[in-house]
BABAVEX-316927 format. One record per residue (C-alpha): residue number from 1; residue in one letter; x, y, z negated. Coordinates in Angstrom, 1 decimal. Layout:
N
{site NUM "A" {X Y Z}};
...
end
This chain:
426
{site 1 "M" {89.3 74.2 -110.6}};
{site 2 "S" {88.4 73.5 -114.0}};
{site 3 "H" {85.7 70.9 -114.7}};
{site 4 "V" {82.6 73.7 -116.1}};
{site 5 "H" {79.3 73.1 -116.6}};
{site 6 "M" {76.9 75.6 -114.7}};
{site 7 "V" {76.1 78.6 -116.6}};
{site 8 "P" {72.3 77.9 -117.7}};
{site 9 "V" {70.6 81.6 -117.0}};
{site 10 "N" {67.3 82.4 -118.0}};
{site 11 "I" {65.3 83.4 -115.0}};
{site 12 "E" {62.7 85.8 -116.9}};
{site 13 "K" {64.9 87.6 -118.2}};
{site 14 "V" {66.9 88.4 -115.4}};
{site 15 "V" {64.4 89.7 -113.5}};
{site 16 "N" {62.4 91.4 -116.5}};
{site 17 "A" {65.3 93.2 -117.2}};
{site 18 "G" {65.4 95.0 -113.8}};
{site 19 "P" {69.1 95.8 -111.8}};
{site 20 "I" {72.0 97.5 -113.7}};
{site 21 "T" {71.0 101.1 -114.2}};
{site 22 "T" {73.9 103.9 -113.4}};
{site 23 "E" {73.1 107.0 -115.5}};
{site 24 "S" {72.9 110.3 -113.0}};
{site 25 "S" {76.0 111.3 -114.6}};
{site 26 "T" {77.9 109.3 -113.2}};
{site 27 "Y" {76.9 109.4 -109.4}};
{site 28 "T" {77.5 113.1 -109.8}};
{site 29 "K" {81.6 112.2 -111.6}};
{site 30 "L" {81.6 110.0 -108.1}};
{site 31 "W" {80.2 112.6 -105.7}};
{site 32 "C" {83.1 115.0 -107.1}};
{site 33 "M" {85.8 112.4 -106.8}};
{site 34 "V" {84.4 112.1 -102.5}};
{site 35 "F" {84.3 116.0 -102.8}};
{site 36 "V" {87.9 115.4 -103.9}};
{site 37 "G" {89.0 113.8 -101.0}};
{site 38 "V" {87.3 115.3 -98.3}};
{site 39 "F" {88.8 118.5 -99.5}};
{site 40 "V" {92.4 117.1 -99.6}};
{site 41 "F" {91.7 115.8 -96.2}};
{site 42 "A" {90.6 118.9 -94.9}};
{site 43 "Y" {93.4 121.1 -96.7}};
{site 44 "G" {96.4 118.7 -95.3}};
{site 45 "L" {94.9 118.8 -91.3}};
{site 46 "L" {94.3 122.9 -91.8}};
{site 47 "A" {97.5 123.4 -93.2}};
{site 48 "G" {99.6 121.9 -90.2}};
{site 49 "D" {100.5 118.7 -91.8}};
{site 50 "A" {98.7 116.4 -89.5}};
{site 51 "G" {100.4 113.7 -89.7}};
{site 52 "H" {101.1 112.7 -93.1}};
{site 53 "T" {97.4 113.6 -93.6}};
{site 54 "W" {96.3 111.3 -91.2}};
{site 55 "G" {98.9 108.6 -92.4}};
{site 56 "A" {97.2 109.0 -95.7}};
{site 57 "F" {93.8 108.6 -94.6}};
{site 58 "Y" {94.3 105.3 -92.7}};
{site 59 "V" {96.1 103.5 -95.2}};
{site 60 "N" {93.3 104.0 -97.7}};
{site 61 "A" {90.7 103.4 -94.7}};
{site 62 "V" {92.5 99.8 -94.1}};
{site 63 "Y" {93.1 99.4 -97.9}};
{site 64 "F" {89.4 99.8 -99.1}};
{site 65 "Q" {87.9 98.4 -96.0}};
{site 66 "G" {90.2 95.3 -97.0}};
{site 67 "L" {89.0 95.5 -100.4}};
{site 68 "A" {85.4 95.3 -99.2}};
{site 69 "L" {85.7 92.9 -96.8}};
{site 70 "G" {87.9 90.5 -99.2}};
{site 71 "G" {85.4 91.1 -101.7}};
{site 72 "V" {82.1 89.6 -99.4}};
{site 73 "M" {85.0 86.7 -98.5}};
{site 74 "T" {85.2 85.6 -102.1}};
{site 75 "T" {81.1 85.0 -102.0}};
{site 76 "V" {81.5 83.2 -98.5}};
{site 77 "I" {84.6 81.2 -100.1}};
{site 78 "M" {82.2 80.1 -103.2}};
{site 79 "Q" {79.4 79.1 -101.5}};
{site 80 "I" {81.0 76.8 -98.8}};
{site 81 "V" {82.9 75.1 -101.5}};
{site 82 "R" {80.4 75.2 -104.3}};
{site 83 "G" {81.7 76.4 -107.1}};
{site 84 "T" {79.5 76.1 -110.2}};
{site 85 "W" {81.3 78.1 -112.1}};
{site 86 "G" {80.9 81.5 -110.0}};
{site 87 "A" {77.0 82.5 -110.3}};
{site 88 "P" {77.3 84.5 -112.8}};
{site 89 "V" {80.1 87.2 -110.5}};
{site 90 "R" {78.5 86.2 -107.1}};
{site 91 "R" {76.2 89.5 -107.1}};
{site 92 "L" {78.9 91.4 -107.9}};
{site 93 "A" {81.2 90.1 -105.4}};
{site 94 "E" {78.4 90.5 -102.5}};
{site 95 "A" {77.7 94.6 -103.5}};
{site 96 "N" {81.1 94.8 -101.8}};
{site 97 "V" {78.7 94.4 -98.4}};
{site 98 "A" {77.5 98.1 -99.3}};
{site 99 "Y" {80.9 99.8 -98.6}};
{site 100 "L" {80.8 98.3 -95.1}};
{site 101 "P" {78.6 100.9 -92.7}};
{site 102 "V" {81.1 103.6 -94.6}};
{site 103 "A" {84.0 101.4 -93.6}};
{site 104 "F" {82.8 101.1 -90.0}};
{site 105 "V" {82.3 105.3 -89.9}};
{site 106 "V" {85.8 105.8 -91.5}};
{site 107 "F" {87.2 103.3 -88.7}};
{site 108 "L" {85.6 105.3 -85.9}};
{site 109 "T" {86.9 108.4 -87.7}};
{site 110 "T" {90.5 107.7 -87.2}};
{site 111 "Y" {89.8 108.1 -83.2}};
{site 112 "F" {90.3 111.4 -83.8}};
{site 113 "G" {93.8 111.0 -85.8}};
{site 114 "R" {95.2 108.3 -83.1}};
{site 115 "E" {97.9 110.5 -82.0}};
{site 116 "Y" {99.3 110.9 -84.9}};
{site 117 "I" {98.4 107.6 -86.2}};
{site 118 "F" {99.5 105.0 -83.3}};
{site 119 "Y" {102.4 104.7 -80.8}};
{site 120 "W" {99.5 104.1 -78.4}};
{site 121 "G" {97.4 106.9 -79.3}};
{site 122 "S" {99.9 109.5 -77.0}};
{site 123 "N" {101.9 106.9 -74.8}};
{site 124 "P" {101.7 104.1 -72.9}};
{site 125 "M" {102.0 100.9 -74.8}};
{site 126 "P" {104.7 98.9 -73.0}};
{site 127 "G" {104.2 95.8 -71.0}};
{site 128 "R" {100.3 96.6 -72.3}};
{site 129 "E" {99.7 100.0 -70.9}};
{site 130 "W" {95.8 99.2 -69.8}};
{site 131 "W" {94.9 96.7 -72.8}};
{site 132 "M" {96.0 99.4 -75.6}};
{site 133 "T" {94.4 102.4 -74.1}};
{site 134 "P" {92.8 104.1 -77.0}};
{site 135 "G" {89.3 104.5 -75.5}};
{site 136 "F" {89.4 100.9 -74.8}};
{site 137 "V" {91.2 99.5 -78.1}};
{site 138 "Y" {88.8 101.6 -80.5}};
{site 139 "A" {85.6 100.6 -78.0}};
{site 140 "R" {86.2 96.7 -78.6}};
{site 141 "F" {87.1 96.9 -82.4}};
{site 142 "A" {83.7 98.9 -82.8}};
{site 143 "I" {81.9 95.8 -81.4}};
{site 144 "L" {84.2 93.4 -83.3}};
{site 145 "F" {83.8 94.9 -86.5}};
{site 146 "F" {79.9 95.8 -85.9}};
{site 147 "V" {79.6 91.9 -85.3}};
{site 148 "L" {81.8 91.0 -88.3}};
{site 149 "Y" {79.7 93.3 -90.6}};
{site 150 "L" {76.5 92.3 -89.6}};
{site 151 "L" {77.4 88.5 -90.2}};
{site 152 "M" {78.3 89.5 -93.4}};
{site 153 "A" {75.4 91.4 -94.1}};
{site 154 "R" {72.9 88.5 -92.9}};
{site 155 "F" {74.9 86.4 -95.1}};
{site 156 "V" {74.5 88.4 -98.3}};
{site 157 "G" {70.5 89.5 -97.2}};
{site 158 "M" {69.9 85.6 -97.2}};
{site 159 "S" {71.1 85.3 -101.0}};
{site 160 "L" {69.1 88.8 -101.5}};
{site 161 "R" {66.1 87.9 -100.0}};
{site 162 "G" {65.6 84.5 -102.2}};
{site 163 "D" {66.3 86.3 -104.9}};
{site 164 "V" {64.1 89.0 -104.1}};
{site 165 "G" {61.4 87.3 -103.5}};
{site 166 "L" {62.2 85.1 -106.8}};
{site 167 "A" {61.8 88.2 -108.8}};
{site 168 "K" {59.3 89.9 -107.1}};
{site 169 "D" {57.1 86.2 -108.1}};
{site 170 "R" {58.2 85.9 -112.0}};
{site 171 "A" {58.7 89.6 -112.7}};
{site 172 "T" {56.1 91.0 -115.2}};
{site 173 "N" {56.2 94.5 -113.5}};
{site 174 "K" {55.9 93.7 -109.9}};
{site 175 "S" {56.8 97.6 -109.5}};
{site 176 "T" {60.7 96.8 -109.8}};
{site 177 "W" {61.2 94.7 -107.2}};
{site 178 "S" {58.8 96.8 -104.8}};
{site 179 "L" {61.5 99.2 -103.4}};
{site 180 "P" {61.6 100.1 -99.3}};
{site 181 "I" {64.2 97.6 -99.0}};
{site 182 "H" {62.8 94.8 -101.0}};
{site 183 "R" {59.8 95.0 -98.5}};
{site 184 "Y" {61.9 95.0 -96.3}};
{site 185 "L" {63.6 91.6 -97.2}};
{site 186 "L" {60.5 90.0 -97.8}};
{site 187 "R" {59.2 90.2 -94.4}};
{site 188 "G" {56.6 86.7 -94.0}};
{site 189 "W" {57.9 85.7 -97.2}};
{site 190 "K" {56.2 82.5 -98.1}};
{site 191 "G" {57.4 81.7 -101.8}};
{site 192 "A" {60.5 80.3 -103.5}};
{site 193 "E" {59.4 76.7 -103.2}};
{site 194 "R" {59.5 77.1 -99.6}};
{site 195 "E" {62.2 79.3 -99.1}};
{site 196 "V" {64.9 79.0 -101.8}};
{site 197 "I" {66.4 75.4 -100.4}};
{site 198 "P" {66.6 76.3 -96.7}};
{site 199 "L" {68.2 80.0 -97.3}};
{site 200 "Q" {71.0 78.1 -99.4}};
{site 201 "R" {71.2 75.7 -96.6}};
{site 202 "K" {71.2 78.5 -94.0}};
{site 203 "M" {74.3 79.9 -96.1}};
{site 204 "S" {76.2 77.3 -96.4}};
{site 205 "V" {76.4 77.1 -92.4}};
{site 206 "N" {76.7 80.8 -91.6}};
{site 207 "G" {79.0 80.4 -94.2}};
{site 208 "P" {82.1 79.0 -92.3}};
{site 209 "V" {80.8 81.2 -89.3}};
{site 210 "V" {81.6 84.2 -91.3}};
{site 211 "V" {85.1 82.9 -91.8}};
{site 212 "L" {86.3 82.1 -88.6}};
{site 213 "A" {84.7 86.0 -87.1}};
{site 214 "Y" {86.6 87.3 -90.0}};
{site 215 "V" {89.9 85.5 -89.4}};
{site 216 "V" {89.5 86.4 -85.8}};
{site 217 "T" {88.6 90.3 -86.2}};
{site 218 "I" {91.1 91.1 -89.0}};
{site 219 "S" {94.1 89.1 -87.0}};
{site 220 "L" {93.4 90.8 -83.9}};
{site 221 "F" {93.1 93.9 -85.8}};
{site 222 "S" {96.0 93.1 -87.7}};
{site 223 "F" {98.4 92.5 -84.2}};
{site 224 "E" {96.7 95.7 -82.1}};
{site 225 "M" {96.0 98.5 -85.2}};
{site 226 "I" {98.2 97.9 -87.8}};
{site 227 "M" {101.2 96.0 -86.1}};
{site 228 "G" {100.8 98.2 -82.3}};
{site 229 "Q" {102.2 101.1 -84.3}};
{site 230 "N" {105.5 100.1 -83.5}};
{site 231 "P" {106.1 99.5 -79.3}};
{site 232 "T" {108.4 96.5 -80.1}};
{site 233 "W" {108.0 94.8 -83.5}};
{site 234 "F" {105.8 92.0 -83.6}};
{site 235 "S" {105.0 88.8 -85.9}};
{site 236 "N" {102.3 85.7 -85.4}};
{site 237 "L" {102.1 85.5 -89.1}};
{site 238 "F" {100.6 89.2 -89.7}};
{site 239 "G" {97.3 89.0 -89.1}};
{site 240 "A" {97.7 86.0 -91.5}};
{site 241 "F" {99.6 87.6 -93.8}};
{site 242 "I" {96.8 90.6 -93.9}};
{site 243 "F" {93.6 89.2 -94.0}};
{site 244 "V" {95.1 86.6 -97.0}};
{site 245 "S" {96.0 89.8 -99.0}};
{site 246 "Q" {92.5 91.1 -98.5}};
{site 247 "I" {91.1 88.3 -100.2}};
{site 248 "Y" {93.7 88.3 -102.7}};
{site 249 "I" {92.7 91.8 -103.8}};
{site 250 "G" {89.0 90.7 -103.5}};
{site 251 "W" {89.5 88.4 -106.3}};
{site 252 "A" {91.1 91.0 -108.4}};
{site 253 "G" {88.8 93.1 -107.7}};
{site 254 "L" {85.7 91.1 -108.1}};
{site 255 "A" {87.2 90.2 -111.9}};
{site 256 "L" {87.7 93.9 -112.5}};
{site 257 "M" {84.0 94.6 -111.7}};
{site 258 "S" {83.0 91.8 -113.8}};
{site 259 "M" {85.4 93.1 -117.2}};
{site 260 "F" {83.6 96.6 -116.7}};
{site 261 "F" {79.8 95.2 -115.6}};
{site 262 "S" {79.6 92.7 -118.5}};
{site 263 "K" {80.6 95.5 -120.8}};
{site 264 "R" {78.1 97.7 -120.2}};
{site 265 "N" {75.2 95.3 -119.6}};
{site 266 "K" {74.0 93.0 -122.0}};
{site 267 "G" {72.9 90.6 -119.9}};
{site 268 "L" {75.1 90.1 -118.0}};
{site 269 "G" {77.7 90.2 -120.5}};
{site 270 "E" {76.0 87.1 -122.0}};
{site 271 "L" {76.2 85.2 -118.9}};
{site 272 "I" {79.8 86.3 -118.0}};
{site 273 "T" {82.6 85.0 -120.4}};
{site 274 "T" {86.1 83.9 -120.6}};
{site 275 "Q" {85.4 80.7 -118.3}};
{site 276 "Q" {84.6 82.8 -115.8}};
{site 277 "F" {88.0 84.9 -116.2}};
{site 278 "W" {90.0 81.6 -116.4}};
{site 279 "D" {88.9 80.6 -112.9}};
{site 280 "L" {89.1 84.1 -111.5}};
{site 281 "G" {92.4 84.0 -112.8}};
{site 282 "K" {93.1 80.5 -111.4}};
{site 283 "L" {92.1 81.9 -107.7}};
{site 284 "N" {94.3 84.8 -108.0}};
{site 285 "F" {96.9 83.0 -108.7}};
{site 286 "G" {96.6 80.4 -106.0}};
{site 287 "F" {96.6 83.5 -103.5}};
{site 288 "C" {99.4 85.5 -105.0}};
{site 289 "M" {101.1 82.1 -103.9}};
{site 290 "L" {99.6 81.9 -100.7}};
{site 291 "W" {100.7 85.7 -100.3}};
{site 292 "G" {104.3 85.0 -101.2}};
{site 293 "Y" {104.5 82.5 -98.8}};
{site 294 "M" {103.0 84.3 -95.8}};
{site 295 "F" {105.5 87.0 -97.1}};
{site 296 "W" {108.4 84.8 -96.9}};
{site 297 "S" {107.7 82.8 -93.9}};
{site 298 "Q" {107.5 86.4 -92.0}};
{site 299 "F" {111.0 87.6 -93.4}};
{site 300 "L" {112.9 84.4 -93.2}};
{site 301 "T" {112.1 83.8 -89.6}};
{site 302 "Q" {112.5 87.0 -88.3}};
{site 303 "W" {116.4 87.5 -90.7}};
{site 304 "Y" {117.7 84.5 -89.3}};
{site 305 "G" {116.4 85.1 -85.6}};
{site 306 "N" {118.2 88.6 -86.2}};
{site 307 "L" {116.1 89.8 -82.8}};
{site 308 "P" {116.5 93.7 -82.6}};
{site 309 "E" {113.3 93.9 -82.1}};
{site 310 "E" {112.0 92.3 -85.0}};
{site 311 "T" {114.7 93.3 -87.5}};
{site 312 "Q" {114.9 96.9 -86.5}};
{site 313 "W" {111.6 97.2 -88.6}};
{site 314 "L" {112.5 95.3 -91.4}};
{site 315 "I" {115.9 97.2 -91.7}};
{site 316 "L" {113.4 100.7 -92.1}};
{site 317 "R" {111.9 99.1 -94.8}};
{site 318 "T" {113.8 97.1 -97.1}};
{site 319 "R" {117.8 98.1 -96.1}};
{site 320 "E" {117.3 101.7 -95.6}};
{site 321 "F" {117.2 104.7 -97.8}};
{site 322 "P" {114.5 106.1 -98.5}};
{site 323 "W" {111.7 103.1 -98.3}};
{site 324 "K" {114.2 100.7 -99.5}};
{site 325 "G" {113.7 101.3 -102.9}};
{site 326 "L" {109.8 100.9 -102.6}};
{site 327 "A" {110.3 97.7 -100.9}};
{site 328 "W" {111.7 96.6 -104.0}};
{site 329 "I" {108.6 98.3 -106.1}};
{site 330 "V" {106.0 96.6 -103.9}};
{site 331 "F" {107.6 92.8 -103.7}};
{site 332 "P" {107.4 92.3 -107.8}};
{site 333 "M" {104.1 94.3 -108.3}};
{site 334 "C" {102.8 91.9 -105.4}};
{site 335 "F" {104.2 88.5 -106.4}};
{site 336 "I" {106.6 88.0 -109.3}};
{site 337 "I" {104.3 90.2 -111.7}};
{site 338 "P" {101.2 88.2 -111.2}};
{site 339 "F" {102.9 84.8 -110.5}};
{site 340 "I" {104.7 84.9 -113.8}};
{site 341 "S" {101.6 86.5 -115.7}};
{site 342 "L" {99.0 84.2 -114.5}};
{site 343 "L" {101.1 81.3 -115.3}};
{site 344 "S" {99.9 81.5 -118.7}};
{site 345 "R" {95.8 80.3 -119.5}};
{site 346 "D" {95.9 82.9 -122.3}};
{site 347 "V" {96.4 85.6 -120.1}};
{site 348 "K" {93.7 84.6 -117.7}};
{site 349 "K" {91.1 84.5 -120.2}};
{site 350 "N" {91.9 87.5 -122.2}};
{site 351 "P" {90.1 90.5 -119.7}};
{site 352 "V" {92.9 93.0 -121.3}};
{site 353 "T" {95.9 91.0 -119.7}};
{site 354 "Y" {94.0 89.8 -117.2}};
{site 355 "G" {93.0 93.1 -115.8}};
{site 356 "A" {96.4 95.1 -116.2}};
{site 357 "V" {97.8 92.2 -113.8}};
{site 358 "C" {94.4 92.7 -111.2}};
{site 359 "L" {95.6 96.9 -111.5}};
{site 360 "I" {99.0 95.9 -111.0}};
{site 361 "L" {98.8 93.7 -108.0}};
{site 362 "M" {96.2 96.1 -106.4}};
{site 363 "T" {98.3 98.8 -107.0}};
{site 364 "G" {101.0 96.5 -105.5}};
{site 365 "V" {98.8 95.9 -102.6}};
{site 366 "W" {97.9 99.7 -101.8}};
{site 367 "L" {101.7 100.1 -101.7}};
{site 368 "D" {102.4 97.4 -99.4}};
{site 369 "R" {99.8 99.0 -96.9}};
{site 370 "Y" {102.0 102.3 -97.4}};
{site 371 "L" {105.1 100.5 -96.9}};
{site 372 "I" {103.8 98.7 -93.5}};
{site 373 "I" {102.2 101.8 -92.5}};
{site 374 "M" {103.6 105.2 -93.3}};
{site 375 "P" {107.4 104.6 -91.7}};
{site 376 "E" {106.0 104.8 -88.6}};
{site 377 "I" {104.8 108.1 -89.3}};
{site 378 "S" {107.3 109.5 -91.7}};
{site 379 "P" {110.6 107.4 -90.8}};
{site 380 "S" {113.2 109.6 -92.8}};
{site 381 "H" {111.0 110.0 -96.0}};
{site 382 "I" {109.0 109.0 -98.3}};
{site 383 "P" {105.7 111.9 -98.1}};
{site 384 "L" {103.9 109.8 -101.3}};
{site 385 "G" {102.2 112.9 -102.9}};
{site 386 "L" {99.0 115.1 -104.0}};
{site 387 "T" {98.0 114.1 -100.3}};
{site 388 "E" {97.7 110.7 -100.9}};
{site 389 "V" {96.4 111.1 -104.1}};
{site 390 "G" {93.2 112.8 -103.6}};
{site 391 "I" {92.2 110.9 -100.4}};
{site 392 "F" {92.6 107.7 -102.7}};
{site 393 "I" {90.7 109.3 -105.0}};
{site 394 "G" {87.9 110.3 -102.3}};
{site 395 "F" {87.9 106.6 -100.8}};
{site 396 "L" {87.7 105.2 -104.4}};
{site 397 "G" {84.3 107.2 -105.3}};
{site 398 "A" {82.5 106.4 -102.0}};
{site 399 "Y" {83.5 102.8 -102.8}};
{site 400 "L" {82.5 103.1 -106.2}};
{site 401 "I" {79.1 104.8 -105.0}};
{site 402 "C" {78.6 101.8 -102.8}};
{site 403 "I" {78.9 99.1 -105.5}};
{site 404 "R" {76.6 101.2 -108.0}};
{site 405 "S" {73.9 102.0 -105.2}};
{site 406 "F" {73.5 98.5 -104.6}};
{site 407 "L" {73.8 96.5 -107.9}};
{site 408 "S" {70.8 99.6 -108.7}};
{site 409 "K" {68.4 97.7 -106.3}};
{site 410 "F" {68.9 93.9 -106.9}};
{site 411 "P" {68.9 91.2 -109.5}};
{site 412 "Y" {72.6 91.4 -111.2}};
{site 413 "V" {73.1 87.5 -111.2}};
{site 414 "T" {71.5 85.5 -108.1}};
{site 415 "V" {68.5 83.9 -109.9}};
{site 416 "S" {67.4 82.1 -107.0}};
{site 417 "H" {70.5 80.1 -106.5}};
{site 418 "P" {70.4 76.7 -107.5}};
{site 419 "L" {73.6 77.0 -109.4}};
{site 420 "T" {71.4 79.0 -111.9}};
{site 421 "H" {68.6 76.3 -112.2}};
{site 422 "G" {71.2 73.9 -113.1}};
{site 423 "S" {71.5 72.3 -109.4}};
{site 424 "A" {73.8 71.6 -106.8}};
{site 425 "E" {71.8 70.0 -104.6}};
{site 426 "W" {70.9 71.9 -101.6}};
end
């Protein structure tokens, strides 16, 4: 990270400006996107293409859940390492927590397509018959995800409590910060002077707990509900590969949100500068290398081990048509193009070029999820088409509704955080 100065924030200006507003026409468009996704999903099931439809649904469910989790983890990381540059973008990262209830409902919905998505959905899992029964699998992951989401919501809630409390204390129009969610967050509020620093210390203590819960939950999920699609293939590194790639797209998604909202909100645009893009780009570059390391570590050990139960999974995706061609598209999009592009400081500092790199790598990770999940459902045919596009549009609409709804209720900057006051002491 570069040695940067803390970004000065005019607290009164932020709290009196209110949250980031969204026009009703924008919400209408986003709900239309959700309707498209629901229609395509329902049509696919009714048209008799249930396997393909549930596969496309599961790819998007895993991807957008990972995007939201990775986004929340970026703000947890910033809290733990005390990144002095990140104050203007932390609220945007925290907004990802709003999608987690949707992700939880979507996860439970996949239970109804378990016979199409998972081998163990309709057959006993060799050597794990009792452990991988559908009811038991979904019950334990419902508990694990609920705990993880609750920990993340609690972490973000601490940040929101300090911000809403300070905003209400200092705002000229206090009714702006008197919504039901604000009253819920401010139960027993004792004032910013007494609460802000203790809240920050609690966040710093809870941050590592969130990291541990995230790593354990996503690793188990990856082993049993992604890798477990195949009854024989396994990789000890697969869990790490998945949770690292989620944070990888989390940084890219945060960068795109920073670019979008800074252009449409004058106050936020004054705080987010090329410095923030540069630092976000360096983090993207670091996780690009980590993604490549995880990918190569899995590929190399399985390839030179040459064990049939491991190599058959790789051969289907990297050496045989039709999936071979897609594999050679995914790797450049996830690693080669971002790695080469983000070597340049100018690329990272320019929102246009950096934004293009973010879109490429995020698309690459979506295709990577598709390449991991879909061959188990359709090994001899790549069914990529309108079904995937329609369901993706629906998920994207739901994700953006959650983000915008969150940002419309809270200060667009973490106004109570010591970094916005020029202090790194808490």
